[in-house]
N, CA, C and O atoms as a GROMACS GRO file, in nm:
protein
  348
    1MET      N    1   0.051  -0.125   0.031
    1MET     CA    2   0.022   0.018  -0.050
    1MET      C    3   0.102   0.117  -0.003
    1MET      O    4   0.157   0.113   0.107
    2MET      N    5   0.111   0.212  -0.086
    2MET     CA    6   0.154   0.278  -0.094
    2MET      C    7   0.134   0.454  -0.029
    2MET      O    8   0.209   0.548  -0.053
    3ASP      N    9   0.009   0.455   0.055
    3ASP     CA   10   0.038   0.604   0.112
    3ASP      C   11   0.067   0.534   0.257
    3ASP      O   12   0.086   0.620   0.343
    4SER      N   13   0.074   0.415   0.300
    4SER     CA   14   0.109   0.426   0.443
    4SER      C   15   0.262   0.411   0.477
    4SER      O   16   0.346   0.385   0.391
    5ILE      N   17   0.290   0.429   0.612
    5ILE     CA   18   0.460   0.457   0.622
    5ILE      C   19   0.454   0.305   0.680
    5ILE      O   20   0.361   0.243   0.730
    6ASN      N   21   0.571   0.273   0.658
    6ASN     CA   22   0.596   0.127   0.679
    6ASN      C   23   0.740   0.120   0.713
    6ASN      O   24   0.798   0.201   0.641
    7THR      N   25   0.823   0.060   0.789
    7THR     CA   26   0.936  -0.001   0.807
    7THR      C   27   0.995  -0.028   0.676
    7THR      O   28   0.934  -0.059   0.574
    8ALA      N   29   1.137  -0.012   0.694
    8ALA     CA   30   1.243  -0.010   0.533
    8ALA      C   31   1.340  -0.017   0.573
    8ALA      O   32   1.361   0.034   0.683
    9TYR      N   33   1.442  -0.083   0.504
    9TYR     CA   34   1.580  -0.142   0.519
    9TYR      C   35   1.674  -0.088   0.401
    9TYR      O   36   1.659  -0.111   0.281
   10LEU      N   37   1.759  -0.023   0.452
   10LEU     CA   38   1.878   0.064   0.386
   10LEU      C   39   2.005  -0.080   0.356
   10LEU      O   40   2.063  -0.140   0.446
   11PHE      N   41   2.020  -0.106   0.208
   11PHE     CA   42   2.138  -0.235   0.216
   11PHE      C   43   2.273  -0.174   0.152
   11PHE      O   44   2.265  -0.051   0.147
   12GLN      N   45   2.370  -0.214   0.111
   12GLN     CA   46   2.482  -0.135   0.064
   12GLN      C   47   2.530  -0.286   0.008
   12GLN      O   48   2.539  -0.391   0.071
   13CYS      N   49   2.553  -0.264  -0.114
   13CYS     CA   50   2.637  -0.427  -0.162
   13CYS      C   51   2.814  -0.415  -0.139
   13CYS      O   52   2.896  -0.338  -0.186
   14ALA      N   53   2.822  -0.504  -0.066
   14ALA     CA   54   2.968  -0.516  -0.002
   14ALA      C   55   3.049  -0.372   0.021
   14ALA      O   56   3.009  -0.301   0.114
   15ASP      N   57   3.165  -0.324  -0.062
   15ASP     CA   58   3.213  -0.226  -0.059
   15ASP      C   59   3.180  -0.142  -0.214
   15ASP      O   60   3.272  -0.075  -0.261
   16GLU      N   61   3.089  -0.148  -0.265
   16GLU     CA   62   3.053  -0.122  -0.398
   16GLU      C   63   2.960  -0.012  -0.372
   16GLU      O   64   2.887  -0.016  -0.273
   17ASP      N   65   2.959   0.114  -0.477
   17ASP     CA   66   2.865   0.238  -0.429
   17ASP      C   67   2.731   0.210  -0.534
   17ASP      O   68   2.710   0.259  -0.645
   18LEU      N   69   2.645   0.105  -0.448
   18LEU     CA   70   2.523  -0.013  -0.482
   18LEU      C   71   2.442   0.007  -0.421
   18LEU      O   72   2.514   0.032  -0.324
   19TYR      N   73   2.304   0.026  -0.365
   19TYR     CA   74   2.244   0.058  -0.260
   19TYR      C   75   2.090   0.004  -0.325
   19TYR      O   76   2.036   0.009  -0.435
   20ALA      N   77   2.058  -0.043  -0.200
   20ALA     CA   78   1.872  -0.092  -0.215
   20ALA      C   79   1.808  -0.082  -0.116
   20ALA      O   80   1.878  -0.072  -0.015
   21VAL      N   81   1.680  -0.080  -0.096
   21VAL     CA   82   1.590  -0.037   0.025
   21VAL      C   83   1.465  -0.170  -0.028
   21VAL      O   84   1.406  -0.184  -0.135
   22SER      N   85   1.462  -0.233   0.070
   22SER     CA   86   1.314  -0.328   0.079
   22SER      C   87   1.270  -0.335   0.217
   22SER      O   88   1.324  -0.295   0.320
   23HIS      N   89   1.135  -0.408   0.192
   23HIS     CA   90   1.113  -0.392   0.349
   23HIS      C   91   1.111  -0.536   0.412
   23HIS      O   92   1.036  -0.575   0.501
   24ASP      N   93   1.201  -0.599   0.353
   24ASP     CA   94   1.276  -0.702   0.436
   24ASP      C   95   1.360  -0.724   0.516
   24ASP      O   96   1.438  -0.794   0.452
   25ALA      N   97   1.396  -0.715   0.603
   25ALA     CA   98   1.506  -0.657   0.730
   25ALA      C   99   1.631  -0.785   0.677
   25ALA      O  100   1.749  -0.775   0.710
   26SER      N  101   1.589  -0.880   0.607
   26SER     CA  102   1.727  -0.989   0.573
   26SER      C  103   1.777  -0.921   0.449
   26SER      O  104   1.897  -0.929   0.420
   27GLY      N  105   1.665  -0.832   0.347
   27GLY     CA  106   1.757  -0.852   0.215
   27GLY      C  107   1.708  -0.938   0.145
   27GLY      O  108   1.722  -0.913   0.026
   28GLY      N  109   1.633  -1.070   0.178
   28GLY     CA  110   1.655  -1.182   0.105
   28GLY      C  111   1.560  -1.156  -0.057
   28GLY      O  112   1.620  -1.187  -0.160
   29ASN      N  113   1.487  -1.128  -0.063
   29ASN     CA  114   1.436  -1.063  -0.162
   29ASN      C  115   1.487  -0.960  -0.310
   29ASN      O  116   1.439  -0.935  -0.420
   30ILE      N  117   1.611  -0.924  -0.233
   30ILE     CA  118   1.665  -0.834  -0.340
   30ILE      C  119   1.759  -0.900  -0.436
   30ILE      O  120   1.865  -0.932  -0.380
   31PRO      N  121   1.754  -0.922  -0.534
   31PRO     CA  122   1.858  -1.008  -0.606
   31PRO      C  123   2.019  -1.069  -0.564
   31PRO      O  124   2.063  -1.012  -0.465
   32ARG      N  125   2.060  -1.117  -0.590
   32ARG     CA  126   2.222  -1.134  -0.528
   32ARG      C  127   2.286  -1.098  -0.682
   32ARG      O  128   2.387  -1.028  -0.693
   33SER      N  129   2.211  -1.157  -0.804
   33SER     CA  130   2.291  -1.152  -0.953
   33SER      C  131   2.325  -1.035  -0.927
   33SER      O  132   2.438  -1.010  -0.970
   34SER      N  133   2.253  -0.912  -0.849
   34SER     CA  134   2.300  -0.726  -0.886
   34SER      C  135   2.462  -0.707  -0.765
   34SER      O  136   2.548  -0.619  -0.777
   35CYS      N  137   2.460  -0.796  -0.681
   35CYS     CA  138   2.555  -0.783  -0.564
   35CYS      C  139   2.591  -0.913  -0.532
   35CYS      O  140   2.548  -0.984  -0.441
   36THR      N  141   2.698  -0.944  -0.640
   36THR     CA  142   2.754  -1.100  -0.583
   36THR      C  143   2.797  -1.130  -0.480
   36THR      O  144   2.805  -1.249  -0.450
   37GLN      N  145   2.856  -0.983  -0.354
   37GLN     CA  146   2.908  -1.013  -0.280
   37GLN      C  147   2.808  -0.994  -0.151
   37GLN      O  148   2.852  -1.001  -0.036
   38GLY      N  149   2.699  -0.975  -0.174
   38GLY     CA  150   2.603  -0.992  -0.032
   38GLY      C  151   2.562  -0.809  -0.038
   38GLY      O  152   2.633  -0.716  -0.076
   39TRP      N  153   2.418  -0.807   0.016
   39TRP     CA  154   2.390  -0.736   0.030
   39TRP      C  155   2.434  -0.670   0.203
   39TRP      O  156   2.444  -0.772   0.272
   40ILE      N  157   2.460  -0.558   0.285
   40ILE     CA  158   2.472  -0.534   0.385
   40ILE      C  159   2.406  -0.461   0.417
   40ILE      O  160   2.386  -0.360   0.350
   41LEU      N  161   2.336  -0.488   0.550
   41LEU     CA  162   2.188  -0.418   0.586
   41LEU      C  163   2.298  -0.281   0.725
   41LEU      O  164   2.361  -0.293   0.830
   42CYS      N  165   2.256  -0.157   0.621
   42CYS     CA  166   2.306  -0.037   0.694
   42CYS      C  167   2.214   0.026   0.772
   42CYS      O  168   2.266   0.074   0.873
   43GLU      N  169   2.084   0.048   0.763
   43GLU     CA  170   1.973   0.106   0.837
   43GLU      C  171   1.843   0.044   0.830
   43GLU      O  172   1.791  -0.048   0.766
   44GLN      N  173   1.812   0.118   0.908
   44GLN     CA  174   1.630   0.075   0.932
   44GLN      C  175   1.588   0.220   0.926
   44GLN      O  176   1.659   0.313   0.962
   45PHE      N  177   1.443   0.234   0.866
   45PHE     CA  178   1.393   0.334   0.843
   45PHE      C  179   1.262   0.358   0.840
   45PHE      O  180   1.218   0.244   0.823
   46GLU      N  181   1.151   0.445   0.847
   46GLU     CA  182   1.020   0.439   0.844
   46GLU      C  183   1.000   0.501   0.695
   46GLU      O  184   1.026   0.619   0.674
   47LEU      N  185   0.959   0.427   0.605
   47LEU     CA  186   0.894   0.484   0.445
   47LEU      C  187   0.782   0.522   0.442
   47LEU      O  188   0.699   0.454   0.503
   48GLY      N  189   0.746   0.622   0.384
   48GLY     CA  190   0.638   0.698   0.305
   48GLY      C  191   0.617   0.750   0.245
   48GLY      O  192   0.728   0.795   0.219
   49PRO      N  193   0.521   0.821   0.151
   49PRO     CA  194   0.526   0.922   0.051
   49PRO      C  195   0.590   1.070   0.080
   49PRO      O  196   0.630   1.143  -0.011
   50GLY      N  197   0.593   1.103   0.212
   50GLY     CA  198   0.636   1.248   0.296
   50GLY      C  199   0.764   1.216   0.374
   50GLY      O  200   0.831   1.313   0.406
   51SER      N  201   0.801   1.115   0.403
   51SER     CA  202   0.890   1.045   0.508
   51SER      C  203   1.048   1.076   0.422
   51SER      O  204   1.078   1.058   0.304
   52PRO      N  205   1.140   1.136   0.549
   52PRO     CA  206   1.265   1.157   0.483
   52PRO      C  207   1.318   1.002   0.455
   52PRO      O  208   1.268   0.901   0.504
   53VAL      N  209   1.441   1.008   0.356
   53VAL     CA  210   1.478   0.845   0.355
   53VAL      C  211   1.600   0.903   0.360
   53VAL      O  212   1.621   1.013   0.309
   54PRO      N  213   1.708   0.822   0.433
   54PRO     CA  214   1.839   0.825   0.475
   54PRO      C  215   1.930   0.782   0.355
   54PRO      O  216   2.022   0.701   0.370
   55ALA      N  217   1.900   0.838   0.240
   55ALA     CA  218   1.975   0.819   0.097
   55ALA      C  219   1.954   0.954  -0.006
   55ALA      O  220   1.908   1.051   0.054
   56PRO      N  221   1.972   0.969  -0.101
   56PRO     CA  222   1.989   1.072  -0.181
   56PRO      C  223   1.870   1.051  -0.284
   56PRO      O  224   1.866   1.116  -0.388
   57ILE      N  225   1.773   0.958  -0.250
   57ILE     CA  226   1.702   0.919  -0.322
   57ILE      C  227   1.560   0.938  -0.306
   57ILE      O  228   1.524   0.861  -0.217
   58LEU      N  229   1.442   1.018  -0.360
   58LEU     CA  230   1.281   1.060  -0.283
   58LEU      C  231   1.253   0.907  -0.307
   58LEU      O  232   1.301   0.813  -0.371
   59PRO      N  233   1.118   0.940  -0.198
   59PRO     CA  234   1.049   0.848  -0.165
   59PRO      C  235   0.992   0.758  -0.240
   59PRO      O  236   0.988   0.635  -0.228
   60GLY      N  237   0.919   0.881  -0.371
   60GLY     CA  238   0.859   0.823  -0.475
   60GLY      C  239   0.909   0.679  -0.543
   60GLY      O  240   0.850   0.572  -0.544
   61PRO      N  241   1.034   0.712  -0.598
   61PRO     CA  242   1.054   0.580  -0.658
   61PRO      C  243   1.086   0.439  -0.567
   61PRO      O  244   1.072   0.322  -0.604
   62ILE      N  245   1.131   0.485  -0.448
   62ILE     CA  246   1.160   0.378  -0.378
   62ILE      C  247   1.028   0.272  -0.406
   62ILE      O  248   1.025   0.155  -0.444
   63LEU      N  249   0.895   0.391  -0.360
   63LEU     CA  250   0.756   0.348  -0.295
   63LEU      C  251   0.721   0.262  -0.433
   63LEU      O  252   0.638   0.173  -0.414
   64THR      N  253   0.765   0.273  -0.551
   64THR     CA  254   0.713   0.199  -0.654
   64THR      C  255   0.759   0.120  -0.700
   64THR      O  256   0.690   0.033  -0.754
   65GLY      N  257   0.895   0.114  -0.699
   65GLY     CA  258   0.995  -0.027  -0.711
   65GLY      C  259   0.993  -0.101  -0.623
   65GLY      O  260   1.041  -0.210  -0.651
   66ILE      N  261   0.942  -0.085  -0.485
   66ILE     CA  262   0.888  -0.181  -0.408
   66ILE      C  263   0.780  -0.262  -0.435
   66ILE      O  264   0.783  -0.381  -0.466
   67SER      N  265   0.653  -0.168  -0.416
   67SER     CA  266   0.502  -0.195  -0.516
   67SER      C  267   0.572  -0.270  -0.643
   67SER      O  268   0.552  -0.389  -0.621
   68ARG      N  269   0.625  -0.262  -0.733
   68ARG     CA  270   0.641  -0.366  -0.834
   68ARG      C  271   0.716  -0.491  -0.811
   68ARG      O  272   0.680  -0.606  -0.834
   69ARG      N  273   0.861  -0.434  -0.748
   69ARG     CA  274   0.936  -0.587  -0.761
   69ARG      C  275   0.961  -0.618  -0.609
   69ARG      O  276   1.024  -0.723  -0.590
   70GLY      N  277   0.912  -0.525  -0.457
   70GLY     CA  278   0.926  -0.579  -0.366
   70GLY      C  279   1.093  -0.493  -0.296
   70GLY      O  280   1.109  -0.485  -0.174
   71TYR      N  281   1.166  -0.456  -0.365
   71TYR     CA  282   1.283  -0.403  -0.345
   71TYR      C  283   1.329  -0.266  -0.491
   71TYR      O  284   1.296  -0.252  -0.609
   72TYR      N  285   1.404  -0.202  -0.410
   72TYR     CA  286   1.461  -0.065  -0.531
   72TYR      C  287   1.581  -0.068  -0.513
   72TYR      O  288   1.631  -0.068  -0.401
   73ILE      N  289   1.644  -0.070  -0.619
   73ILE     CA  290   1.818  -0.089  -0.610
   73ILE      C  291   1.852   0.058  -0.707
   73ILE      O  292   1.786   0.079  -0.809
   74TRP      N  293   1.981   0.170  -0.654
   74TRP     CA  294   2.020   0.214  -0.741
   74TRP      C  295   2.185   0.214  -0.735
   74TRP      O  296   2.248   0.142  -0.659
   75ARG      N  297   2.231   0.286  -0.808
   75ARG     CA  298   2.418   0.290  -0.801
   75ARG      C  299   2.448   0.428  -0.814
   75ARG      O  300   2.397   0.495  -0.904
   76GLY      N  301   2.537   0.480  -0.720
   76GLY     CA  302   2.576   0.609  -0.690
   76GLY      C  303   2.544   0.690  -0.568
   76GLY      O  304   2.431   0.672  -0.522
   77TRP      N  305   2.614   0.768  -0.513
   77TRP     CA  306   2.557   0.838  -0.389
   77TRP      C  307   2.605   0.958  -0.414
   77TRP      O  308   2.726   0.979  -0.425
   78SER      N  309   2.492   1.071  -0.427
   78SER     CA  310   2.493   1.202  -0.473
   78SER      C  311   2.588   1.275  -0.387
   78SER      O  312   2.582   1.260  -0.265
   79SER      N  313   2.698   1.372  -0.453
   79SER     CA  314   2.786   1.420  -0.381
   79SER      C  315   2.740   1.539  -0.288
   79SER      O  316   2.810   1.590  -0.200
   80GLY      N  317   2.574   1.584  -0.332
   80GLY     CA  318   2.536   1.655  -0.218
   80GLY      C  319   2.469   1.616  -0.102
   80GLY      O  320   2.410   1.686  -0.020
   81HIS      N  321   2.491   1.475  -0.108
   81HIS     CA  322   2.427   1.440   0.022
   81HIS      C  323   2.518   1.337   0.062
   81HIS      O  324   2.509   1.217   0.035
   82ASP      N  325   2.640   1.414   0.152
   82ASP     CA  326   2.771   1.345   0.177
   82ASP      C  327   2.698   1.225   0.277
   82ASP      O  328   2.654   1.157   0.184
   83LYS      N  329   2.668   1.177   0.358
   83LYS     CA  330   2.613   1.152   0.476
   83LYS      C  331   2.581   0.982   0.389
   83LYS      O  332   2.481   0.955   0.324
   84ARG      N  333   2.687   0.903   0.414
   84ARG     CA  334   2.661   0.751   0.330
   84ARG      C  335   2.602   0.650   0.446
   84ARG      O  336   2.596   0.694   0.561
   85PRO      N  337   2.568   0.544   0.423
   85PRO     CA  338   2.543   0.504   0.539
   85PRO      C  339   2.621   0.432   0.672
   85PRO      O  340   2.645   0.320   0.626
   86ALA      N  341   2.647   0.433   0.744
   86ALA     CA  342   2.751   0.348   0.852
   86ALA      C  343   2.683   0.179   0.819
   86ALA      O  344   2.574   0.122   0.811
   87ARG      N  345   2.823   0.151   0.807
   87ARG     CA  346   2.796  -0.005   0.841
   87ARG      C  347   2.863  -0.072   0.948
   87ARG      O  348   2.840  -0.190   0.971
   0.00000   0.00000   0.00000
């Protein structure tokens, strides 16, 4: 349901500049083919249409990706958003 706020999890692909968000705390639904080294959990946060995201991505695309596939993956961390997730 795209209008509600749910717990989401931010992952990083090992030491790569590749990130994902899922509602699955284990990240088990995020394809391993995208990250052969394994997804590492970085942070838990509340995800909703107007909620802040701890990444340089607006909540809308994440919510759409999760609604369609169960996860959202992107590459690159914007230089204007310096705070990368702690691991």
